[in-house]
C-alpha positions as CSV (number, residue, x, y, z in Angstrom):
1,X,-234.6,77.7,209.6
2,X,-237.0,80.3,207.8
3,X,-238.6,82.5,210.4
4,X,-242.2,83.9,209.5
5,X,-242.9,87.9,209.7
6,X,-244.7,87.3,213.1
7,X,-241.7,85.5,214.5
8,X,-239.1,87.7,212.9
9,X,-241.0,91.0,214.4
10,X,-241.4,89.4,217.8
11,X,-237.6,88.4,218.2
12,X,-237.1,92.2,217.0
13,X,-239.3,93.4,219.7
14,X,-237.7,91.0,222.2
15,X,-234.3,92.5,220.9
16,X,-235.2,95.9,221.4
17,X,-236.6,95.2,225.0
18,X,-233.3,93.7,226.3
19,X,-232.5,95.0,229.3
20,X,-235.5,97.3,229.5
21,X,-238.1,97.3,232.3
22,X,-241.7,96.1,231.7
23,X,-242.8,93.4,229.3
24,X,-244.6,95.1,226.5
25,X,-243.0,94.9,223.2
26,X,-240.7,98.2,222.6
27,X,-242.3,98.2,219.1
28,X,-245.6,99.5,220.6
29,X,-244.3,101.1,223.9
30,X,-243.8,104.7,222.9
31,X,-246.2,106.8,221.1
32,X,-245.2,108.1,217.8
33,X,-244.3,111.8,218.1
34,X,-246.1,114.3,215.8
35,X,-243.8,115.0,212.9
36,X,-241.2,112.8,214.2
37,X,-239.8,115.4,216.6
38,X,-239.9,116.4,220.3
39,X,-242.1,119.3,221.3
40,X,-240.3,122.4,222.7
41,X,-237.3,122.4,220.2
42,X,-234.9,121.0,223.0
43,X,-232.3,120.9,220.1
44,X,-232.6,124.5,219.0
45,X,-229.1,125.9,217.8
46,X,-227.6,122.3,217.3
47,X,-225.9,121.8,213.9
48,X,-225.8,118.3,212.5
49,X,-223.3,117.1,209.7
50,X,-224.4,114.3,207.3
51,X,-222.1,111.9,205.5
52,X,-223.8,110.5,202.5
53,X,-223.4,108.9,199.2
54,X,-224.7,111.1,196.2
55,X,-228.2,110.0,195.0
56,X,-231.1,112.0,193.7
57,X,-233.0,111.3,196.5
58,X,-230.7,112.8,199.4
59,X,-230.7,116.0,197.2
60,X,-234.4,116.1,197.7
61,X,-234.2,115.5,201.4
62,X,-231.7,118.3,201.6
63,X,-234.2,120.6,199.6
64,X,-236.8,119.9,202.5
65,X,-234.6,120.8,205.5
66,X,-236.1,124.2,206.1
67,X,-239.1,122.8,207.3
68,X,-236.9,120.2,209.6
69,X,-235.0,123.5,211.0
70,X,-238.5,125.4,211.6
71,X,-239.7,122.6,213.4
72,X,-236.7,121.9,215.7
73,X,-234.3,124.7,215.3
74,X,-231.5,121.9,214.1
75,X,-229.5,123.0,211.2
76,X,-228.2,120.1,209.1
77,X,-225.4,120.0,206.5
78,X,-225.0,117.7,204.0
79,X,-221.5,116.3,202.5
80,X,-221.9,114.1,199.4
81,X,-219.4,111.6,198.4
82,X,-219.3,109.4,195.1
83,X,-220.3,105.8,195.3
84,X,-216.6,104.6,194.5
85,X,-215.1,106.6,197.3
86,X,-217.8,106.3,200.2
87,X,-216.8,102.9,201.7
88,X,-212.9,104.4,202.2
89,X,-214.6,107.8,203.7
90,X,-216.7,105.5,206.1
91,X,-213.7,103.4,207.1
92,X,-211.4,106.5,207.6
93,X,-214.2,108.1,210.1
94,X,-214.5,104.8,212.0
95,X,-210.5,104.9,212.4
96,X,-210.2,108.3,213.4
97,X,-212.9,108.4,216.0
98,X,-213.4,112.1,215.9
99,X,-217.1,112.3,215.5
100,X,-216.9,114.8,212.5
101,X,-220.1,113.4,211.3
102,X,-223.2,113.0,213.2
103,X,-225.4,110.8,210.5
104,X,-223.8,108.5,208.1
105,X,-225.1,106.7,204.9
106,X,-223.9,102.9,205.0
107,X,-224.8,100.1,202.3
108,X,-226.3,97.1,204.1
109,X,-223.2,94.6,203.3
110,X,-220.7,97.2,204.5
111,X,-222.4,97.4,208.0
112,X,-220.8,94.4,209.6
113,X,-217.1,96.0,209.0
114,X,-218.3,99.1,210.1
115,X,-219.5,97.9,213.2
116,X,-217.3,100.3,215.3
117,X,-218.5,103.3,213.5
118,X,-222.5,102.8,214.1
119,X,-224.3,103.6,217.4
120,X,-227.2,101.2,218.3
121,X,-230.5,102.5,217.9
122,X,-232.7,100.3,219.7
123,X,-233.3,103.1,222.3
124,X,-233.9,105.8,220.0
125,X,-236.3,103.7,218.1
126,X,-238.2,102.9,221.2
127,X,-238.2,106.7,222.8
128,X,-239.4,107.8,219.1
129,X,-242.0,105.3,218.7
130,X,-240.7,104.4,215.2
131,X,-242.9,101.4,213.9
132,X,-240.4,99.1,212.7
133,X,-243.2,96.9,210.9
134,X,-243.5,99.5,208.3
135,X,-240.6,98.3,206.4
136,X,-240.5,95.0,204.4
137,X,-238.7,92.1,206.0
138,X,-235.8,92.0,203.9
139,X,-235.0,95.6,204.8
140,X,-235.5,94.6,208.6
141,X,-233.0,91.7,208.2
142,X,-230.4,94.2,206.5
143,X,-230.9,96.9,209.4
144,X,-229.7,95.1,212.4
145,X,-226.9,92.8,213.9
146,X,-226.7,90.8,216.9
147,X,-227.3,93.7,219.1
148,X,-230.2,95.3,217.5
149,X,-230.9,97.9,215.0
150,X,-227.8,99.9,213.6
151,X,-229.6,102.1,210.8
152,X,-233.2,102.8,209.4
153,X,-233.9,101.8,206.0
154,X,-233.7,105.0,203.5
155,X,-232.6,103.9,200.2
156,X,-233.6,100.5,199.0
157,X,-233.5,98.8,195.6
158,X,-234.9,95.8,193.7
159,X,-234.0,94.5,190.5
160,X,-236.4,94.5,187.6
161,X,-236.3,93.7,183.8
162,X,-236.7,96.6,181.5
163,X,-237.8,95.9,178.1
164,X,-238.9,98.0,174.9
165,X,-242.7,97.7,174.8
166,X,-242.7,98.8,171.3
167,X,-240.2,96.2,170.0
168,X,-241.7,93.3,171.4
169,X,-245.1,94.4,170.2
170,X,-244.1,94.9,166.9
171,X,-242.6,91.4,166.8
172,X,-245.3,89.8,168.8
173,X,-243.1,88.3,171.5
174,X,-243.9,87.7,175.1
175,X,-242.0,89.6,178.2
176,X,-239.6,86.6,179.2
177,X,-240.4,85.1,182.7
178,X,-237.2,82.6,182.6
179,X,-233.8,83.0,181.4
180,X,-234.3,80.4,178.7
181,X,-237.1,82.5,177.2
182,X,-234.7,85.4,177.5
183,X,-232.3,83.7,174.9
184,X,-235.2,82.9,172.7
185,X,-236.8,86.2,172.8
186,X,-233.2,88.0,172.6
187,X,-232.7,85.8,169.3
188,X,-236.1,86.8,167.8
189,X,-235.3,90.6,168.4
190,X,-232.0,90.2,166.7
191,X,-233.5,88.8,163.8
192,X,-236.4,90.9,163.5
193,X,-235.4,94.2,164.8
194,X,-231.5,94.2,164.1
195,X,-230.6,95.0,167.6
196,X,-229.0,93.1,170.4
197,X,-231.6,91.5,172.7
198,X,-230.3,92.2,176.3
199,X,-227.6,94.2,177.5
200,X,-225.5,92.8,180.4
201,X,-222.5,94.0,182.2
202,X,-219.6,91.9,182.7
203,X,-216.8,94.3,183.4
204,X,-214.9,94.4,186.7
205,X,-216.5,97.5,188.7
206,X,-217.3,97.4,192.6
207,X,-219.1,94.1,192.3
208,X,-221.5,95.4,189.8
209,X,-221.0,92.2,187.6
210,X,-222.4,90.3,190.5
211,X,-225.7,91.9,190.9
212,X,-227.8,89.7,188.4
213,X,-225.4,86.8,188.8
214,X,-226.8,86.4,192.2
215,X,-230.3,85.7,190.7
216,X,-229.0,83.2,188.6
217,X,-227.2,81.6,191.2
218,X,-229.9,81.4,193.7
219,X,-232.4,80.5,190.9
220,X,-230.4,77.6,190.2
221,X,-230.1,76.4,194.0
222,X,-226.9,77.8,194.6
223,X,-225.8,79.6,197.4
224,X,-223.0,82.2,198.1
225,X,-221.9,80.7,201.4
226,X,-222.6,77.7,203.6
227,X,-223.8,77.9,207.0
228,X,-220.0,78.3,208.4
229,X,-219.8,81.1,206.1
230,X,-217.5,78.9,203.6
231,X,-217.5,79.1,199.9
232,X,-220.4,77.4,198.5
233,X,-220.9,79.1,194.9
234,X,-218.5,76.9,193.3
235,X,-221.0,73.8,193.6
236,X,-222.5,72.0,190.7
237,X,-225.5,74.5,190.8
238,X,-223.2,77.5,191.2
239,X,-221.3,76.3,188.1
240,X,-224.1,75.7,186.2
241,X,-225.8,79.2,187.0
242,X,-222.4,81.3,186.2
243,X,-222.2,79.2,182.8
244,X,-226.1,80.3,182.0
245,X,-225.1,84.0,182.9
246,X,-221.9,84.3,180.9
247,X,-223.5,82.3,177.7
248,X,-226.0,84.9,176.9
249,X,-222.8,86.9,175.7
250,X,-220.4,83.7,174.9
251,X,-222.8,81.4,173.4
252,X,-225.9,83.0,172.4
253,X,-224.4,86.3,171.5
254,X,-227.4,88.3,172.5
255,X,-225.8,91.3,174.2
256,X,-224.3,94.5,172.9
257,X,-220.6,94.4,171.6
258,X,-218.6,95.5,174.5
259,X,-220.4,93.7,177.2
260,X,-217.6,92.0,178.5
261,X,-216.1,95.4,179.9
262,X,-219.6,97.1,180.4
263,X,-220.3,98.4,183.9
264,X,-224.1,99.0,184.7
265,X,-224.2,102.6,183.5
266,X,-223.0,101.4,179.8
267,X,-225.7,98.7,179.8
268,X,-228.4,101.3,180.9
269,X,-227.0,103.9,178.4
270,X,-227.2,101.1,175.6
271,X,-230.9,100.8,176.3
272,X,-231.5,104.4,176.6
273,X,-229.6,104.8,173.5
274,X,-232.1,102.5,171.5
275,X,-229.4,100.0,171.2
276,X,-230.8,97.0,172.8
277,X,-234.3,95.9,173.9
278,X,-234.2,94.5,177.2
279,X,-232.2,95.2,180.3
280,X,-232.1,93.7,183.9
281,X,-231.1,96.2,186.5
282,X,-232.0,98.3,189.7
283,X,-235.4,100.0,189.6
284,X,-234.2,103.4,190.0
285,X,-232.8,103.3,186.5
286,X,-236.4,103.9,185.2
287,X,-235.9,107.6,185.7
288,X,-232.7,107.6,183.4
289,X,-234.4,105.4,180.8
290,X,-237.3,107.4,180.4
291,X,-235.7,111.1,180.9
292,X,-235.5,113.0,177.6
293,X,-232.2,114.6,178.6
294,X,-230.5,111.1,178.8
295,X,-232.3,108.6,176.7
296,X,-234.2,108.3,173.3
297,X,-237.1,106.5,175.1
298,X,-240.1,107.9,176.0
299,X,-242.0,106.3,179.2
300,X,-244.6,104.7,176.5
301,X,-241.9,102.5,175.2
302,X,-240.3,101.3,178.6
303,X,-241.9,98.2,180.3
304,X,-241.0,96.5,183.4
305,X,-241.4,93.0,184.8
306,X,-239.9,90.9,187.6
307,X,-236.5,89.6,187.0
308,X,-236.6,86.2,185.1
309,X,-235.7,82.9,186.6
310,X,-235.8,79.1,186.0
311,X,-239.0,77.3,185.1
312,X,-241.0,75.9,188.1
313,X,-238.8,77.8,190.7
314,X,-239.7,80.9,192.5
315,X,-236.5,82.7,192.1
316,X,-235.5,85.1,194.9
317,X,-234.2,88.4,193.6
318,X,-231.4,90.2,195.2
319,X,-232.1,93.6,197.1
320,X,-229.7,96.3,198.2
321,X,-230.4,98.7,200.8
322,X,-228.8,101.8,202.1
323,X,-229.2,102.7,205.9
324,X,-228.8,106.1,207.6
325,X,-227.1,105.4,211.1
326,X,-225.8,107.6,213.8
327,X,-221.8,108.0,214.2
328,X,-221.0,106.3,217.5
329,X,-218.6,109.1,218.0
330,X,-221.0,112.0,217.4
331,X,-221.7,114.5,220.5
332,X,-225.0,115.1,219.3
333,X,-226.6,111.6,219.1
334,X,-230.1,113.0,220.5
335,X,-230.4,115.7,217.9
336,X,-229.3,113.1,215.2
337,X,-232.0,110.9,216.4
338,X,-234.5,113.7,216.1
339,X,-233.5,114.2,212.7
340,X,-233.6,110.5,211.6
341,X,-237.2,110.3,213.2
342,X,-238.4,113.2,210.9
343,X,-236.7,112.1,207.7
344,X,-237.9,108.6,207.7
345,X,-241.6,109.3,208.4
346,X,-243.8,107.6,205.4
347,X,-245.2,111.1,204.6
348,X,-241.7,112.5,203.6
349,X,-240.9,109.5,201.5
350,X,-244.3,109.6,199.9
351,X,-244.1,113.6,199.2
352,X,-241.1,112.9,197.1
353,X,-242.8,110.1,195.2
354,X,-245.5,112.2,194.1
355,X,-243.5,115.2,193.4
356,X,-243.5,115.6,189.9
357,X,-240.4,117.8,189.9
358,X,-238.6,114.6,191.6
359,X,-239.3,111.8,189.4
360,X,-238.4,109.7,192.4
361,X,-238.7,105.9,192.3
362,X,-237.1,104.8,195.4
363,X,-239.4,103.7,198.5
364,X,-238.7,101.8,201.3
365,X,-241.8,101.6,203.2
366,X,-244.5,99.2,202.6
367,X,-247.4,101.5,202.8
368,X,-245.9,103.7,200.1
369,X,-245.2,100.5,198.0
370,X,-248.8,100.0,198.1
371,X,-250.2,103.3,197.7
372,X,-252.8,103.8,195.0
373,X,-251.5,107.4,194.0
374,X,-247.9,106.3,194.1
375,X,-248.8,103.4,191.7
376,X,-250.8,105.5,189.5
377,X,-247.8,107.6,188.8
378,X,-245.3,104.8,188.3
379,X,-247.7,102.5,186.6
380,X,-247.7,100.0,189.2
381,X,-244.1,99.6,189.4
382,X,-244.1,100.1,193.3
383,X,-246.7,97.5,193.8
384,X,-244.5,95.0,191.8
385,X,-241.3,96.1,193.9
386,X,-243.6,95.2,196.9
387,X,-244.2,91.9,195.6
388,X,-240.6,91.2,194.5
389,X,-239.6,92.2,198.0
390,X,-241.6,89.4,199.5
391,X,-238.9,86.6,198.1
392,X,-236.1,88.9,198.0
393,X,-232.5,88.2,199.7
394,X,-230.1,90.3,201.0
395,X,-226.2,89.4,200.8
396,X,-224.2,87.8,203.6
397,X,-224.0,90.4,206.3
398,X,-220.4,89.3,207.7
399,X,-217.4,91.6,208.0
400,X,-215.5,90.0,205.1
401,X,-218.1,90.3,202.7
402,X,-216.7,93.5,200.9
403,X,-213.5,91.4,200.0
404,X,-215.6,88.5,199.0
405,X,-217.4,90.4,196.7
406,X,-214.1,91.8,195.4
407,X,-212.8,88.3,194.8
408,X,-215.9,87.1,192.8
409,X,-215.9,90.4,191.0
410,X,-212.5,89.6,189.6
411,X,-213.5,86.2,188.8
412,X,-216.6,86.7,186.7
413,X,-214.4,89.4,185.0
414,X,-211.7,86.9,183.9
415,X,-214.5,84.1,183.2
416,X,-216.4,86.5,180.9
417,X,-213.0,87.5,179.1
418,X,-212.6,83.6,178.6
419,X,-209.2,83.9,180.1
420,X,-210.3,81.0,182.5
421,X,-213.1,78.3,182.4
422,X,-215.9,78.6,184.8
423,X,-215.2,75.9,187.0
424,X,-211.5,76.7,187.2
425,X,-212.4,80.4,188.2
426,X,-215.0,79.5,190.9
427,X,-212.7,77.1,192.3
428,X,-209.9,79.6,192.4
429,X,-212.1,82.4,194.0
430,X,-213.4,79.5,196.7
431,X,-209.8,79.0,197.6
432,X,-209.4,82.7,198.1
433,X,-212.4,83.1,200.3
434,X,-211.9,80.2,202.3
435,X,-208.2,81.5,203.2
436,X,-210.2,84.8,204.2
437,X,-213.0,83.5,206.3
């Protein structure tokens, strides 16, 4: 049963209040501390170690740490790990139980399998007076488990359709709103501009070939798993959605050569180098598409729109979230919470969004997504992202999901290569998932 925002937040407050005295919801019990820090520098001299995935946003955070040290006396050191290695590193830390790191970055779908790594944040959120209503519902769902919050949203993504404004204008073509329109517009682009219509990425690479597929699946009325966490993606709706997804390349042939092995970066580069006219991908890729150092395109040539869907259906889009949590085995949990309370202030995020030297896009706070100054710089992208998030979905938050993702990643790649038909490929993946769960 779908829960409305009021009901969700009330249940969150009740969860945070479990075991605490008094009857007031904890989201309103503590007053927010100035700058998110405790007066008097009680943690002066403490050194925190942060294990985080590589991201420009986190580099920008690191550049602001002098201000935090001035306020608190706490020194913070960052260790960066590439995306392809960070899950293994986090798993090793969980197994070792040595508390080498105090703060860790975790992708939402990994959190259930890393449950024994993450320290519950209920008390810290209460004591710091952090208002969790500042985050969109989708990010709240991804930040908690049956015990409460296990991380604070720090880096969230929505998918958008990027397109060449100049190409569509020259050919008098509309921005497509459905996948059927994507096919027609792409065919017209190929005929009129001599370039592939849309860059897609079907190659096996850490689940990247699933990101757009989820939108097809949900838009067709399919589901990944049923209520018992058994496979549902091989339903008639799932088969039709997968065929639609692959047919952009296999049947309609409106994608660049090599799409069968493309990863996300390959597809982004294809558009950035002027070799295709449309691209469905994460919103943070706008930076690379319009940066003169990596792209042939100027911001004036790149437009963006919500992801296409199916006619007459409000298509939910896939959203992805990174959390900052506290290592369960850290001996400096209070100081780590001090750092998280400071770092996740809306004002810190907004300062990055408005900093012309950063060109930062990523925002997880509702106020910043709607902020006029932020939207003036992004041509309204943040407001659009906020609207997309209202109907966004997160992936199944179960411990087996990373393995399920690998199974589906392989299946999509094989179907794209043509080595197995869609129904057979999905049925085989379903058998493997069924054994797993």
